[in-house]
N, C-alpha and C positions, 0 to 999 in steps of 0.2 A: 227409411227405417231399416236398420240392420237385422239380419236373421239371427236367431239364437245360435250359439256356438254348438257345433257338432263334432264329436271325436271320430276320426277315421283311422282304420288299421290297414296298412298296405304291406304286401309282400314285394320285396325288391331283389333284383339280381344285378350283380356288377362284376366287372373285370377290374380287379384292384391294381393292375400293373402300373398304372400311371398316377397313383394316388399315394399320399402319405398316411394311409389308413382311413378308417371310417370317421373317427372323432374330429370335430372341427378344430383347426389350428390357425392362429393369426396370420401366418405368412405362407402356409402350404396348402396345396390343393387336396381336398378331402371329399369323401363321399357325402358326408353330412353337409359340408359347405355347398356342394353343387345342388343338393336337394332343397336346402333352405333358400338358395338363390332363386331356384325355379318357383318355389312357393311365394317368395317375396314379389316376384313379377306378377304372379296371378293375383296377389292381394294388393296390387297397386302401390308397392313400396312399403307395406306394413310387414315387419318381420314375423315369421312363424317358425317356432322351434319344433324340432322333431325329437322323439325319444326312440331309441332302438333296443332290440333284444340284447345287444351287447356290442362291444367294439371289435373291429378286426384291424390287424396291423397293416403296415405298408406292404403292398404286394399280395395280400391275401384276398381271395375272391369270395363271392357269395352267390348261391343259387336261390336260397330261401331266407334271406334276412327279413326281419319284420320291424316296421316302424309304426308309430302313431303320431298324430298331430291334431290340433283343434282348429276349426275354421268356421267362419260365419257365411262363407260363399254358398250361393244356391246352386251347387253342382251335385248332381246325383252321384252316388258312390261308384257306380260302374263307369262313370265318365272321368273320374279322377286319373286313371292310368293314361288316358288319351291326352288330357290337359297337361299332365306333368311330362309325359314322354316327348311332347313336341318341344319342350324347353330344356330337357336334360341332354347331356352329352350321350353319344351313341353307346358308350360303355356302361351306362347305368339305365336300367329298365324297371319301371313299375309294372309288375305282373298282374296284380289285382288289388282291389280296395273294397272295404265294407265299412258300414257304420257300426260303431261299438258303443257301449255305455261309457259314461265319464269315469267309471270305476276301473275300466280296462287300462293296464299299463304294459307297454311292450316289453319292458325289462322285468318288472317285479312279478308279473303274472306267468312267467315262463315256467312250464313244468318239466320240459325236456328239450334237449338239442341234439342234433346230429352233425358231426364234422366228418368230412372225407379228405383223405390225403392221397394224391396221385403221384406215382413214381414211374418214370419212363426207363425201361431197361433196354438192353441191346448194345451192340458194338459201336453204333454211331448215334450221336446226339441228333435229335430231330429239331431243326431250327424253328419249326412252326409250333412246337410245344414248349419252347424255352420259358415262356411266361406262365405256363399252365400245368407243368409237372416238373418234379425234381428229377434230373437225370442222374441215374446211378448205374454205372456200367459193370458192377461186380456181381459174381455168382452169389446166389442167396439160397439158404436152406428154408424152403417154404414151411415145411412141417415144424421146424424149430420155432419159426416166427408165429405160427398159429398156436402152438403150445404156450409160448410166452404171452401172447395176446390174452389167453384165457385167464391168466393171473390178474389181469386188470379188472375183471368183473367183480363188483361188490363195492362196499363203502370203505374208503381208505383216506388217510391223510396223504395228499399228493405233494407234500413239500419238496420231495426229491425230483418231482416232475413239473416244476414251475420255475419261472425266472426268479432270480434273486431280487429283481425289481418289483415283484408282486407285492401289492399292498399287504400290510400286516393284518390280514383277515384270517378267519378260520379256513384252513386249507383242506377240509374234509369234503370229498365229493363222492357221488355214487355213479359208477359206470354200469349201465344195464345191458348193453349189447356191444359186441365187437365182431368184426368180420374182416377177412383178407381175401380178396378176389383177384383173379388174373384175367385180363382181357387183352389179347394180342401181346404187345410188348409193354403193357401197362399193368402196374400193381395198384390196387385201390384198398387202402385201409379205411374202415368205417368205425366210428366211435359214437355211441349214444349214451347220454347221461343227463343228470339233473343240472349240471353246470360244469364249466371248464375254467381253469385258472390261466393266467397269462403265460403263453407259450406251452401250455400243458400238452396239447396234441403233438406239436412239433418235437417236443422233447421225448415223448413216448415213441414217436416214429423213429427218431434218431437212435434211441436205445434198442428198438426192435431190429433196426438194420445191423446193429452190432451183434445181435443174436443171430441174424441171418448169415453173417460172415464168420461166426464162430468165435468172436471176440468176447461174447458173454453167453451164458447158458440160459435157457428158458427159466430155470429154477432161481436165477439171480433176481428176477423181478420182485418177488416178495421180500427179498433181502434189501433191495434198493428202496422199496417202499418203507420198510421198517427203519431204515437209517435216517430218513427225513433230512437228507443232505443232497443238494443239487449236484455236487461234485461226484456223487455215486452213479448218476445216470449218464446216458450218452449225450452226444452233441445235439444242439437244436437244429432240426432239419429246416431247410430254407422255406421262406414264406410262399414262394410261387406255387407249391404243390397243394396248399391248404384251401379248403372251401367250407364255408358255413353252409351246410346243405339244407337243413330243415329245423324249424322251431315249432314246438307244441305248446298249447295253452289249455 
């Protein structure tokens, strides 16, 4: 006799360097694909689909991605990380798991997310950080970038700061917290908000780097937001510096 279905919520971390993003694709290796493959083995060939808080692109990492799935297996919640981690590649780790009500949804119940973007400074590129931080060897005005960051706080239409490939959805988002910190030769941008559009953080970072180099002024940020035109903002910073850091429910 099968057990009743139970919904589980898991926090996962992954190095996205060798994956074509999170979302499953027919011919490419993805984070979702590897997790579902592990679940299929545990369920003796039965496919189990997962839902995530959101998708990450090729090369993007996660420290605190959240997923949910339903299972009839008699595995205690605290044993799911052990069961899955024995089957997953070493660059994907299930950090924790808990039972949740059937009404819980990893994507639709999200109240806030935090993304962090890491930039390596200095005269020489560190080969050991090549997959985990964007190397940027130019001098930057930190105060100008901090001032520019402050203009992102609030509710705005972020059309200028999302990819032209973004679905034709409402592009209004609320940013509740921003921070720029320096640790040794590393810059870390932090963004907290109720949601983020496709490439939004990477375009914000690319624009902030323009401010840091004097190509744009801090006061240009409100003007760019108002234009609702992707061409008004800076370049899209590379994927390797971006991390989905934390998700709140």
